[in-house]
N, C-alpha and C positions, 0 to 999 in steps of 0.2 A: 781815160780818167774815171768814167762811169764804171768800167770793169774793175778798176783798182778799188774804188770805193765799195763796190758790191762784195769784192772778195775780202777786203780788209775789215769792213764794218759789219756787214750783214751775215757773214759766215759764222756758224756755230762752232765754238771751240770746246774741246774735251777738257774736263777738270784735270788739274795737275795732280791732286791727291785722290785716291780711290780707296774706299773702305772695303776690306775683304771679310769682315765679320758676317757670319750667317749667309754667306754667299754660296757656300758649298752645301751639299746634301748631308743631313745629319743621319748617322747610322744608329738606330735605336737598339738594335740587337747587340752590336759591339761598339759601345760608346768609347770615346777617347779617354784615356786615363787623365784624371784631374792633376792640377799642379800639386806639388808636395805639400805646400802650406795648406791648401784647401783640403787635401786628403787627410792631413793630420787633424784639422778642425772637425771634419765629418766623422772621423774615427772616435774622437773624444766625445762628441755630442750624440753618438749612436746609443739608443737605450739598451739596457741589458735586462732581459726577461728571465725569470727563474725557469729552469728546465722542468718539464712535467715529469711526474714519477712514472717509471716504466711498468710498475706492477699495478697500476690503477686501470680498471676496465670501465666500459661505458655505463654499466649499471650503477657503479659507485658514483660516477659523475652525475647521473640523473638523480640519485638519492641526495647528493649534496645540493643540487639545484632546488630540489623540493624542500629541503630543510631551510634553505636560505630564502624561501618565499616570504614576501612581505605580507603581514596580516592586514586584512581589509575590514574596517569596522562595519561596513555595510552588511557583511555576512552575519554579524552578531544581531543586527536588526531583523534580518530574514529568519535567523534561527529562533528568535523569540516568537516570531509569527508562527513558525512551524510548531513550536512547543505549545502555543496557545491553541492551535487547531487540534492537536492530539489530545489535549486536556479537556477541551470543550465539546468534542464530538463523541457521540455514543457509538458510532460505527466508523471504522477506518478500514478501508480495503486497499490492498497493495497489489498492483498489476505490473507484469512485465510487458513492456511496450515494444512490439516489433515495428518493422518499417510500415508507416501509415502516412497517408496524405493529410495535409492540413484541413481539407474539406471534410474528410471522414472524422477526424478528431474534433472538428467544430460541431458536427452533428451529434456526436456522443456527448460533448460538453453541454449542448443545448438540451438534449433529452434528460441528462442528469440534473440540470438546473431546474427543469420543470418539476422534478421530484424533490427539490430543496437539497440537492447534493452538489458538491463542488469538486471539480477535477483539477488537481494541482500536480506540478512537477518541479522538483528542486534538485540541486546538485548534491553529490555525495558528501562534500565537505560541510555544506549547510546542514544536512540531515545528521551527520555525525556530531556536529557542534550542538544541535538542538536536543538530541536524545541521549547523549552520554550522561551517566550518573543520574538517570531518571528511571521511573518504573517501566518505561517503554524501551529500555536499552536492548531487550531481547529481540526486537525486530530489526536491528541494524544488519543482521546477516542476510536479510531479504533484499537489501539495497546494493546488490553486487553488479547490477547492469542498469541499462536504461529503463526507467520505471515511471509509473504514474500512480498517484494516490487519490482516492475518493474519500471525502469527509462528509458526514451527515450527522445532523442533530438527532435523528431518529434511526432506529435499527430496522431499516427497510431492506433487508437482505434479499428477499424474493424479487422485489422490483429492480434492485441493482443487477442481479443475475439475469433477469429478463432483458434488461437494456444492453448489457455487455455481451449477451449471447449473439446479438446481431453484428457484433464487431469482433471477428476472430483475431485481430491484431493485438487485442488486450487479453492477456492470459492471467488469470487470478493465481496469485501465489499464496496469500494468506491475509490475515487481518485481525482487527481487534473489535469485539462486540461486547459492550457493557464491561469494559476493563478486563476482558478475557481474551487471551491470544488463541486464535483458531487457525487451523490449517485449511487447505482447500476443501477437503472432504468434510470437515466439521462445519465449514461455511455452508456447503450445500445441504447438509443435514439440518442445520439451523434454519434454513429457508423453508424446509418442509414441515417444521414444527409449527403448531398453532401459536397465536399471539398470547401475550401474558394474561389478559382478561379471560380468554377462552380456556387457557390452562388452569387458571385459578378456579373457574367454574367447574371444570372437570374434576379437579382435586376435591372441591367441596362436595360434589355429587358422590365421589368415591368414598369420602369420609362418612357422608350421611348413609350411604348404603351399607358400609361396614358397621356403623352404629345400629342401624335397623336390624341387620343380621344378628348382631350380638343380642339385641333385645329379644328377637324371635327365638334364638337358641336358648336363652334363659327361661322364656315363658313356654317353651315347647313341652317340657316335662309336666308343668302344672296343667296345661291345656289337655295333654293326653290323659292325665289322671282324672281331671274333671269329666272328660268324655267317657272314660271307662266307668266312672261312678254313675253318670247319667244313664249309660246303657244298662248297667247292672240294676239300677233302680227301675228303669222301664221294664226290664225283664221280670223283676219280682212283681211289679204291678200287673203284668200280663198273666203270670201264673196264679196270682191271687184272684183275679177276676174270673179266670177259667174255673178255679175250684169252687167259687161261690155260685157260678152258673151251673156247675154239675150238681152241687148240693141242692139247689132250688129245683132243678129238674127231677131229682130223686124224690123229693117230698111231693111233688105234683103227681108222680106216678103212684105213690103209696096212697094218696088221697083218692085217686080214681079207683083203685082196687077196693077200698072200703065202700 
């Protein structure tokens, strides 16, 4: 009886219905064809994309992407700042920047800041937006690579060259001094020139010397004439004195004979 109860009541029985879905292994590489109705719905809902033109190359695609770039208003703010730097600075030096560490660049920035100079770097789009249709448009051709700009309220060209000489990674291309565009050679020649007060003093001395020379040239003939007349008068006085002395000596000899 106990065996019957154990077999009848306690024995586990298998289910009468067995689900076969997802029991087999799914082949990802060669999936099973869907049902006709499902395949028709998938074909109807499949998106249709326009075929790309066969004659379009990668360069035209890149140009198209650049043309469709969204305008950023922040670039206009930075462009106004750059234009203000160019208009308010008496000296603007443009450098080509080679590979340089941040520590070396920081040292150059500190040395320039001690001389009241500011080292800046902007993107090409910002520079183009700032300088187009202005009097500084001629310097846009200098910004063809990675660059750095030095702004100064005073024309301290000699000090700038002395500081950047210790940093060969910064190569001078050109600049603007007193609203005049200068090349690299003209920049170095300007550094060897004296300052404006010294040049003014030299000009005044040259003008004074020229005026004094003109006065001397105008008075030279008169002075030479006066000197010749004085010499002639002295010569006549000398001959008259000698004749009177000779006449008095002759009278004295006649008196002795008598």
